[in-house]
A tleap script that builds the chain and sets N, CA, C and O, in Angstrom:
source leaprc.protein.ff14SB
mol = sequence {
  NMET ASN ILE ILE SER GLN SER VAL HIE LYS
  GLY SER GLY LYS LEU LYS VAL MET VAL LYS
  ASP THR ILE ASP ILE GLN GLY LEU LYS THR
  ILE ALA GLY SER LYS ALA LEU LEU GLU VAL
  GLU PRO ALA HIE ASP ASP ALA GLU VAL VAL
  LYS ASN ILE LEU LYS ALA ASP CYS GLU CILE
}
set mol.1.N position { 1.140 -6.839 18.650 }
set mol.1.CA position { 1.149 -6.786 17.202 }
set mol.1.C position { 0.269 -5.631 16.751 }
set mol.1.O position { -0.826 -5.427 17.276 }
set mol.2.N position { 0.748 -4.892 15.793 }
set mol.2.CA position { 0.023 -3.754 15.250 }
set mol.2.C position { -0.513 -4.110 13.870 }
set mol.2.O position { 0.194 -4.735 13.080 }
set mol.3.N position { -1.739 -3.728 13.568 }
set mol.3.CA position { -2.279 -4.039 12.249 }
set mol.3.C position { -1.766 -3.088 11.183 }
set mol.3.O position { -1.920 -3.357 9.991 }
set mol.4.N position { -1.160 -1.982 11.588 }
set mol.4.CA position { -0.620 -1.029 10.624 }
set mol.4.C position { 0.893 -1.213 10.583 }
set mol.4.O position { 1.586 -0.920 11.557 }
set mol.5.N position { 1.404 -1.702 9.448 }
set mol.5.CA position { 2.839 -1.979 9.353 }
set mol.5.C position { 3.637 -0.744 8.976 }
set mol.5.O position { 4.808 -0.631 9.337 }
set mol.6.N position { 3.021 0.182 8.254 }
set mol.6.CA position { 3.684 1.440 7.930 }
set mol.6.C position { 2.648 2.476 7.536 }
set mol.6.O position { 1.562 2.152 7.056 }
set mol.7.N position { 3.009 3.709 7.749 }
set mol.7.CA position { 2.105 4.806 7.424 }
set mol.7.C position { 2.360 5.257 5.990 }
set mol.7.O position { 3.504 5.481 5.593 }
set mol.8.N position { 1.286 5.387 5.221 }
set mol.8.CA position { 1.376 5.793 3.814 }
set mol.8.C position { 0.430 6.960 3.602 }
set mol.8.O position { -0.699 6.952 4.093 }
set mol.9.N position { 0.887 7.948 2.882 }
set mol.9.CA position { 0.014 9.067 2.523 }
set mol.9.C position { 0.115 9.267 1.024 }
set mol.9.O position { 0.977 9.998 0.535 }
set mol.10.N position { -0.784 8.602 0.297 }
set mol.10.CA position { -0.792 8.660 -1.161 }
set mol.10.C position { -2.198 9.029 -1.588 }
set mol.10.O position { -3.163 8.410 -1.139 }
set mol.11.N position { -2.329 10.021 -2.443 }
set mol.11.CA position { -3.634 10.522 -2.828 }
set mol.11.C position { -4.039 11.649 -1.901 }
set mol.11.O position { -3.344 11.958 -0.933 }
set mol.12.N position { -5.173 12.260 -2.211 }
set mol.12.CA position { -5.561 13.429 -1.409 }
set mol.12.C position { -7.065 13.537 -1.189 }
set mol.12.O position { -7.570 14.620 -0.892 }
set mol.13.N position { -7.772 12.446 -1.328 }
set mol.13.CA position { -9.215 12.497 -1.186 }
set mol.13.C position { -9.689 12.599 0.248 }
set mol.13.O position { -8.907 12.454 1.189 }
set mol.14.N position { -10.983 12.850 0.404 }
set mol.14.CA position { -11.581 12.953 1.735 }
set mol.14.C position { -11.671 11.595 2.422 }
set mol.14.O position { -11.529 11.494 3.640 }
set mol.15.N position { -11.908 10.550 1.628 }
set mol.15.CA position { -12.013 9.207 2.200 }
set mol.15.C position { -10.630 8.596 2.353 }
set mol.15.O position { -9.796 8.691 1.452 }
set mol.16.N position { -10.392 7.970 3.495 }
set mol.16.CA position { -9.121 7.307 3.787 }
set mol.16.C position { -9.324 5.800 3.650 }
set mol.16.O position { -10.321 5.254 4.123 }
set mol.17.N position { -8.377 5.141 3.003 }
set mol.17.CA position { -8.471 3.710 2.761 }
set mol.17.C position { -7.190 3.037 3.243 }
set mol.17.O position { -6.091 3.523 2.974 }
set mol.18.N position { -7.330 1.923 3.953 }
set mol.18.CA position { -6.163 1.122 4.349 }
set mol.18.C position { -6.007 -0.006 3.339 }
set mol.18.O position { -6.990 -0.580 2.871 }
set mol.19.N position { -4.757 -0.315 3.011 }
set mol.19.CA position { -4.461 -1.375 2.049 }
set mol.19.C position { -3.547 -2.392 2.722 }
set mol.19.O position { -2.524 -2.030 3.304 }
set mol.20.N position { -3.917 -3.646 2.641 }
set mol.20.CA position { -3.103 -4.714 3.242 }
set mol.20.C position { -1.761 -4.808 2.525 }
set mol.20.O position { -1.661 -4.517 1.333 }
set mol.21.N position { -0.744 -5.212 3.255 }
set mol.21.CA position { 0.600 -5.268 2.685 }
set mol.21.C position { 0.835 -6.480 1.782 }
set mol.21.O position { 1.975 -6.893 1.571 }
set mol.22.N position { -0.242 -7.039 1.256 }
set mol.22.CA position { -0.155 -8.064 0.216 }
set mol.22.C position { -0.445 -7.453 -1.150 }
set mol.22.O position { -0.400 -8.146 -2.167 }
set mol.23.N position { -0.739 -6.165 -1.172 }
set mol.23.CA position { -1.106 -5.451 -2.398 }
set mol.23.C position { -0.014 -4.437 -2.720 }
set mol.23.O position { 0.405 -3.671 -1.852 }
set mol.24.N position { 0.449 -4.435 -3.979 }
set mol.24.CA position { 1.537 -3.545 -4.388 }
set mol.24.C position { 1.140 -2.075 -4.357 }
set mol.24.O position { 0.122 -1.672 -4.920 }
set mol.25.N position { 1.977 -1.284 -3.681 }
set mol.25.CA position { 1.910 0.175 -3.716 }
set mol.25.C position { 3.293 0.628 -4.163 }
set mol.25.O position { 4.295 0.322 -3.517 }
set mol.26.N position { 3.338 1.348 -5.258 }
set mol.26.CA position { 4.614 1.754 -5.845 }
set mol.26.C position { 5.542 2.372 -4.800 }
set mol.26.O position { 5.154 3.264 -4.046 }
set mol.27.N position { 6.775 1.870 -4.779 }
set mol.27.CA position { 7.786 2.397 -3.872 }
set mol.27.C position { 7.825 1.744 -2.505 }
set mol.27.O position { 8.725 2.020 -1.711 }
set mol.28.N position { 6.856 0.877 -2.218 }
set mol.28.CA position { 6.806 0.201 -0.921 }
set mol.28.C position { 7.011 -1.300 -1.097 }
set mol.28.O position { 6.687 -1.862 -2.143 }
set mol.29.N position { 7.547 -1.935 -0.073 }
set mol.29.CA position { 7.739 -3.378 -0.108 }
set mol.29.C position { 6.416 -4.085 0.159 }
set mol.29.O position { 5.664 -3.699 1.054 }
set mol.30.N position { 6.141 -5.112 -0.619 }
set mol.30.CA position { 4.945 -5.931 -0.441 }
set mol.30.C position { 5.379 -7.159 0.348 }
set mol.30.O position { 5.821 -8.154 -0.227 }
set mol.31.N position { 5.250 -7.081 1.678 }
set mol.31.CA position { 5.844 -8.126 2.527 }
set mol.31.C position { 4.845 -9.116 3.127 }
set mol.31.O position { 5.256 -10.116 3.714 }
set mol.32.N position { 3.571 -8.862 2.993 }
set mol.32.CA position { 2.544 -9.791 3.488 }
set mol.32.C position { 2.731 -10.135 4.964 }
set mol.32.O position { 2.404 -11.243 5.390 }
set mol.33.N position { 3.249 -9.199 5.738 }
set mol.33.CA position { 3.435 -9.427 7.170 }
set mol.33.C position { 4.509 -10.443 7.505 }
set mol.33.O position { 4.562 -10.937 8.631 }
set mol.34.N position { 5.368 -10.765 6.542 }
set mol.34.CA position { 6.366 -11.813 6.726 }
set mol.34.C position { 7.774 -11.244 6.869 }
set mol.34.O position { 8.217 -10.451 6.038 }
set mol.35.N position { 8.472 -11.652 7.924 }
set mol.35.CA position { 9.871 -11.246 8.099 }
set mol.35.C position { 10.740 -11.791 6.967 }
set mol.35.O position { 11.774 -11.207 6.643 }
set mol.36.N position { 10.328 -12.901 6.370 }
set mol.36.CA position { 11.090 -13.508 5.277 }
set mol.36.C position { 11.113 -12.622 4.035 }
set mol.36.O position { 11.987 -12.782 3.183 }
set mol.37.N position { 10.174 -11.695 3.920 }
set mol.37.CA position { 10.093 -10.834 2.736 }
set mol.37.C position { 10.613 -9.417 2.978 }
set mol.37.O position { 10.446 -8.550 2.120 }
set mol.38.N position { 11.232 -9.169 4.117 }
set mol.38.CA position { 11.696 -7.820 4.445 }
set mol.38.C position { 12.746 -7.288 3.475 }
set mol.38.O position { 12.911 -6.074 3.361 }
set mol.39.N position { 13.450 -8.159 2.784 }
set mol.39.CA position { 14.524 -7.731 1.877 }
set mol.39.C position { 14.088 -7.637 0.415 }
set mol.39.O position { 14.929 -7.410 -0.454 }
set mol.40.N position { 12.803 -7.806 0.123 }
set mol.40.CA position { 12.348 -7.723 -1.271 }
set mol.40.C position { 12.454 -6.291 -1.786 }
set mol.40.O position { 12.479 -5.338 -1.008 }
set mol.41.N position { 12.518 -6.157 -3.103 }
set mol.41.CA position { 12.535 -4.842 -3.747 }
set mol.41.C position { 11.167 -4.179 -3.571 }
set mol.41.O position { 10.149 -4.870 -3.536 }
set mol.42.N position { 11.134 -2.873 -3.462 }
set mol.42.CA position { 9.844 -2.171 -3.425 }
set mol.42.C position { 9.077 -2.385 -4.735 }
set mol.42.O position { 9.679 -2.620 -5.783 }
set mol.43.N position { 7.776 -2.304 -4.665 }
set mol.43.CA position { 6.930 -2.470 -5.853 }
set mol.43.C position { 7.256 -1.389 -6.880 }
set mol.43.O position { 7.462 -0.228 -6.526 }
set mol.44.N position { 7.299 -1.777 -8.143 }
set mol.44.CA position { 7.612 -0.842 -9.225 }
set mol.44.C position { 6.383 -0.079 -9.704 }
set mol.44.O position { 6.510 0.967 -10.341 }
set mol.45.N position { 5.199 -0.593 -9.401 }
set mol.45.CA position { 3.958 0.034 -9.858 }
set mol.45.C position { 2.857 -0.253 -8.840 }
set mol.45.O position { 2.970 -1.176 -8.034 }
set mol.46.N position { 1.806 0.537 -8.883 }
set mol.46.CA position { 0.636 0.290 -8.041 }
set mol.46.C position { -0.178 -0.858 -8.612 }
set mol.46.O position { -0.296 -1.001 -9.829 }
set mol.47.N position { -0.739 -1.676 -7.731 }
set mol.47.CA position { -1.692 -2.699 -8.152 }
set mol.47.C position { -2.922 -2.005 -8.732 }
set mol.47.O position { -3.190 -0.845 -8.418 }
set mol.48.N position { -3.655 -2.701 -9.562 }
set mol.48.CA position { -4.837 -2.122 -10.208 }
set mol.48.C position { -5.834 -1.590 -9.180 }
set mol.48.O position { -6.432 -0.534 -9.383 }
set mol.49.N position { -6.014 -2.311 -8.087 }
set mol.49.CA position { -6.954 -1.864 -7.057 }
set mol.49.C position { -6.493 -0.548 -6.430 }
set mol.49.O position { -7.325 0.299 -6.105 }
set mol.50.N position { -5.192 -0.365 -6.256 }
set mol.50.CA position { -4.662 0.890 -5.710 }
set mol.50.C position { -4.901 2.024 -6.699 }
set mol.50.O position { -5.293 3.122 -6.305 }
set mol.51.N position { -4.667 1.763 -7.976 }
set mol.51.CA position { -4.927 2.779 -9.005 }
set mol.51.C position { -6.394 3.203 -8.977 }
set mol.51.O position { -6.706 4.389 -9.093 }
set mol.52.N position { -7.288 2.234 -8.823 }
set mol.52.CA position { -8.726 2.545 -8.785 }
set mol.52.C position { -9.104 3.333 -7.537 }
set mol.52.O position { -9.943 4.231 -7.605 }
set mol.53.N position { -8.500 3.010 -6.406 }
set mol.53.CA position { -8.749 3.757 -5.165 }
set mol.53.C position { -8.342 5.208 -5.349 }
set mol.53.O position { -9.078 6.117 -4.964 }
set mol.54.N position { -7.173 5.428 -5.934 }
set mol.54.CA position { -6.687 6.793 -6.137 }
set mol.54.C position { -7.525 7.547 -7.168 }
set mol.54.O position { -7.765 8.745 -7.017 }
set mol.55.N position { -7.971 6.846 -8.220 }
set mol.55.CA position { -8.844 7.473 -9.227 }
set mol.55.C position { -10.179 7.884 -8.618 }
set mol.55.O position { -10.807 8.837 -9.079 }
set mol.56.N position { -10.613 7.168 -7.582 }
set mol.56.CA position { -11.887 7.460 -6.916 }
set mol.56.C position { -11.729 8.581 -5.886 }
set mol.56.O position { -12.612 8.793 -5.056 }
set mol.57.N position { -10.609 9.293 -5.943 }
set mol.57.CA position { -10.338 10.447 -5.079 }
set mol.57.C position { -10.298 10.066 -3.600 }
set mol.57.O position { -10.885 10.736 -2.751 }
set mol.58.N position { -9.589 8.973 -3.317 }
set mol.58.CA position { -9.384 8.544 -1.931 }
set mol.58.C position { -7.910 8.689 -1.577 }
set mol.58.O position { -7.061 8.829 -2.457 }
set mol.59.N position { -7.616 8.657 -0.290 }
set mol.59.CA position { -6.234 8.683 0.188 }
set mol.59.C position { -5.904 7.349 0.826 }
set mol.59.O position { -6.700 6.791 1.581 }
set mol.60.N position { -4.722 6.845 0.516 }
set mol.60.CA position { -4.255 5.606 1.140 }
set mol.60.C position { -3.341 5.983 2.280 }
set mol.60.O position { -2.816 5.106 2.967 }
savepdb mol mol.pdb
quit
């Protein structure tokens, strides 16, 4: 089992941040590590925490 479900490159800061797949990232599926959620629609917007990470000049 791999802890990284997919590679994301969003933002451009010096600090790199990993985000669990229970948190919405625009354009990506929020599957919570569950095969049952593989067919869900991608998130339409970033979660507030993701917006704050990007505002803090970090890369996800």
